[in-house]
N, C-alpha and C positions, 0 to 999 in steps of 0.2 A: 344466566350462567356467569360465574366469576372466573376470570382468567388470572392465573398466577403471574407474578412478575419474575422474569428470568432473562439471563443474558442470551442473545441470539445464538442459536445452534449449539448451545452448551449441553443440552440434555435431550434425550430421545423424545420426551413428551412434547417438546417444543415443536417437533415436526408433525405431531398429530394435529395440534391446533393450526399449524401453518397450512398443511394440505387440506384440512377441513375448510379453512377460510378461503383458499384459492380455488376450490372446486367450481363455484359459480362463475368466477372470472375465467377459468379455463373453458367452461362450456360456452360462454359468450365468444371467446376467441376462436373456438372451433367453428362456430357459425359466422365468423368474420366480423364480429363486433367487439370493440374494446369499451367496456362499461366503465367510464372514467369515474363516475360518482362512487361506484362500488370499490374500485381500486383505491380511491381516496379514503374510504371508510376502513378498508383493510390496513392501509398504511397507518392511519391514526390508531387503530387497535393495537398493532404490533409496536408502534412507538410507545404507546401507553404501557404495554407489557415490559418494554425494555427500560423505560425511564419513569415509571410510576411507582407507587408503593414506597418502599424504603429508599428508592432512588429519586424521590420527588424533587430533591434539590438539583439533580442532574437534569430532570425534566424542565425545571424553571430556567436553568442555564441554557438549555437547548432552545427554548422559546426566545430568550433574550438574544442568543446568538443569531437565530434566524432573522429576527427583526433588525439586528445590526447589519448583517451581511446584505439583506434586502435593501437597506438604506444606502450602503456603500456601493453596491453594484448598480442599483437604479440611478443614484446620483451621478456616478461616473458615466453611465450611458448617456445621460442627459447632457453632461458637459462635453463628452466626446463627440456628440452629434453636432456641437457648435464649433469646437476647435480641438485639434489634436495636440495638446501641450504635453511635453515630456515631463515637466515638473509635476503636473497634475496626475499624470499616470503613475509616477513613482509614489506620490503621496497616497493614492488610493490602493496601490498594492500593499503599502505598509499598513494602511487602515484595515485591509482584509486580513492581514497576518496578525494584527495586534491581539485579538483574543487568544490565539494559539500561543503567541509569545508570552503572554501573561501566565498561561497555564504551565508553560515550560520553566519559566524563571522562578515563580513563587515557591515550588518545592525546594529549589536550590538554596533559598535563603530562609526557609522555615522548616528545617529538619525533615525534609521529604513529605511534608503535609501537602496534600493536593489543594489546588486552588478551587475556590467556590465557583469560579467561572468555567471549570472544566467539566466535561462529560464524555461518555464513551463515544469515540468516533470523531472528536473535534478536529483531529488532524486531517482526516479524509474529507470532511466538509470544507475545511480551509483550502485544500487543493482544488476543489471544485469552484470555490469562490474566486480564488486567485486566477484560475484558468479563465473564468468569465471576463475578468478585467483585462487580462492580457489579450484575449481574442477580440474583445471590443476595440482595444487599442490598435490591433492589426487590421481592423475592418472585416474580420471574418464572421462576427456576429452583428448583423445589421438591424435586427429587431429584438426588442426586449419586452417581455410581459412578466410581471413579478410573480404571478401565480405559476407560470411555467418554470421560472427559476426555482421557486420553492419546491415544486414537484421534483425537479432534478436534484435539488439539494437534499431532500428528505426521502429519497428512494430507499426504502427500509431494508431490502435484502443486502445492500452493500454499505450501509451507513456506518457500521462500527469498524470494519477493517478492509474495506474495498471489495473487489477491484475498483480502481479509479476510472470512471467513465468520462467520455467527452460530451459536452452539452449538445453540440450539433448532431452527433450520432444518436444520442438519447432522444432528442426532440423529434427526430424523424419517426422513431418507433412509437413514441408516446401518443401520437395523434392518429394512429391507425393500427388495425390488427394485422399481424403478419400473414402473408398469403399461404405460407407453408407451416401453419401452426403445429401440425403433427410432427414435423421435423424438430421443431423447438421442444415439443413434449418428449420426443425420443431422446434428444440430447440431455434434457433435464433429468430424466429418469436414470440414464447411465451415469451422469455426474453425481446424482444424489447417492446412488449405491456405492460408487467409487469413493465418495466423501465419507460414507460410513466406514468403509474399509480403512481409509487413511486415518481419520480422526479418532474413531471409537475403538478400533482394533489395534492398528500399528502404532498410532500416536499414543494410545493408552499403554501399550506394552512398553514402548521406549520411555515414555514420560513418567508413568506411575509405577511400573514394575522394576525396570532396569535402572533408571536414573537415580533414585534414592540410594540404591545399593552401591553404585560406583561413586556417587558423591560422598557417601560415608567412608568408603575405602580410601578415597583420595584425601579426605580430611584427616583420617587416621595416619596415613602415610606421610603427609606433610610435604610441601615443596613439589618438585618435579618427580613424578612417579609413573609407573605403568597404569596405576588406577586413574591418574589424571588423564592419561592418553585415552583410556576407556571412556572416561566422562566426556571427553571431546567428541568422540564418534557417536556415543549414545545421544548426547544432547543435539548433535547435528541432525541425526535421524528423527528425533522427537520434534525438533523445530520444523523440519520439512513436512513431516506427515501431519502434524497438528495444523500448521498454517495452510498447507495445500488442501487439507480436508475442509477447513473452514471456507476457503476460497471456492472450492467445488460446491459447497452448500449454497453460497451466495449466488454463484453463477446458475446453479440448477433452479433456485427459486426465481431468479430473473427470467430464465427460459420458460418456466411455467406461466409467468406473467406476460410472456410475449416479447421479452427484451433479450437481445443477443450481446450482453456485456462482454468486454474483453477477458480472455483467460489470464491467469496470473502465473502459472508455472508450466514449463514445457521441457521436462526431463533435464533439469539444471545440472544434475550430477554427471551428465554425459558430455558436458561442455569441454572442449579441448583447450580453452584458454579463459582467462578471467573476464575479458570483454564479452565473449560469447556467453559466459555464465550469467552476466547481468542482462543479457538479451533473453534469458530463459527463467531467471529467478525474480519473483515479485515484479513481473513484467510491467504491469500498469504503473507501478511506482517508479521503476527505473526509467521507463519511457517518459513519464511526466517530468522527472528531473532533467532528463536529457533535452526534452523539447522546450521546457519553460525556464530552465536555469542554465544548463551548459551551453546550448546553442546560442542563447541570447547573450551570455557573457562572452562567448567566443566572437560573436558578431561585433560587440562593442570593442573588445580588445583589438581586433583586426582593423575595424573602421578607424579607430583613433590612433592606430599604430603604436600602442603602448609598448609592445615588444617587437623587435625586428624579426625575430624568428617565429615562424608558425608553430614549431615544436615547443618552444618555451610557452607560447600562449596556450597551447593545448594542455601542457602539463599544469600550468597555473589554473586552468579551467577545471581539470580533474581534481586537483587538491581542494579547490573552492567547493566543488560539487560534493565531494565525499565528506569534507568537514561539515558542510551544511547538513548532509544526511545523518552524520553521526550526532550532531547537536540536536537535530530533530528528534532522535530517539531519546535524548536526555542529556543534561549537563553533568556528565560523569566522565572520568578519565578513560574508562574502558570503551565507551561509545565513540569518543574522540579518537582513541587509538585504533578502533575498528575502521573508522573513516580514513585515517592516515595510512593504515595497512593496505586498504584496497586502492587508494589513490596511487601509492607507491608501486603497487603491483601492476596496475594498468599502465603507468608510465614506462615501467620496465618492459611490459608486454609490447607496447608500441615501439620501443627501442629495438627489441628483438625482431619484430616484423620488418623494420627498416634495415636491420642487419641482414636478414634473410634475402631481402630484395637485392642487396648489393652482392650477395653470395649465392647465386641460384644453384650452385652445385651441392648445397647442403641437402642431406637426404630428407625426403618427405613421402612417407608411405604409411601403410597400416600400422606398422610397429611404432613409428614416431607418433602417430595419432593416438594410439592406445596409451603410450607413455605420457603424452600430454594430458589425456583425460584423467589418468591416475594421479598425476602430479597436481592438476587443478583441483581434483576432489580433496586431496589431503590439505592443500593450501587453504581451500575454502573452509574445511572443518576447523583448521587452526584459527581462522578468523572468527568462526562461531564460538570457539572457546573464549576468545576475547569478548565477544558480544554478550555472552551469557552472564558476565559479571562474576563468575565463579572464582576467577583468579583474585578478584578483590576480596572475596570472602576468605579464600585460602591463605592469602599472604598478609592481609591488613586487618581483618575483622575477627580473628580467632579469639 
């Protein structure tokens, strides 16, 4: 039987092949056995579906990338077991990031032509590799087997856009079947159907039906207009339902395979402030940046006493963090502006919290909470307008 080449979760037919391939694995898990060799075969099959055929160059890039990261992580583990040198640690973090950096920089200098080293999901694989190096540095990962690392790196349900899992959590589940597999199955079915609602119904409606209409009206109106405001809200809804739907598919597939990967969205538009929003939106990414970038930067700034004020250190950390997140999305002004926007907002949010602590008589009730949720929602939608790049098209590329 010839399987077509397709992007993960992009078409309903993909799920037919997926569920068909996962049935034997699910039966084994139901009887308490994780059939690793079959799981590996399914992984190779779906990697071939994603990176074979017309995407063969991405498949070659993926193979080269896996060999590179296996060498980087394995070599660092060997060196770390002998001596914990800071300079060596920084070198190997840079080596782990190097392929991703190349794929981000090349389009900037070559008229947006993608790098030959790039492939779908390289960012998320890089997060996993860098995480491994950092946790080895901290002594949290005390054993390393390259086949286990590759299994973690190439976990196909989440390879293209996350959620971003943690190696130690994944490794525990990879070696045994869950005791409550029916619970995993139930959660997976619910998430699968909710994902269909989000991505193929609501995401389609906002992205394919409404978005072209409001985009055309905004372009015809020119400049700031009500049509542009409409585009802002429609795009925000499309972005959420499309991405949240994709994440639900990835999590559901993981559940079917007996893995409880972290969720990515938790009612983000009900957040009462911007910091809470980032605790609810693309959670695995925001927590990854928090744990492996912000906290480490704050520790360094405080340890070396770079700034006398903890507030200043915190603000510098936020701006560094969100600038990095913006640049990670791409080397364009609107991604960088998106990062600066959120960093500024979080710093102002912290200043407001400190002000409230000094003035406990300020009202705090259901009304103020509702107003905070509404204000946060509108502010986030404005940031998504920046993120969309539509302003670049509207004002500079007419």
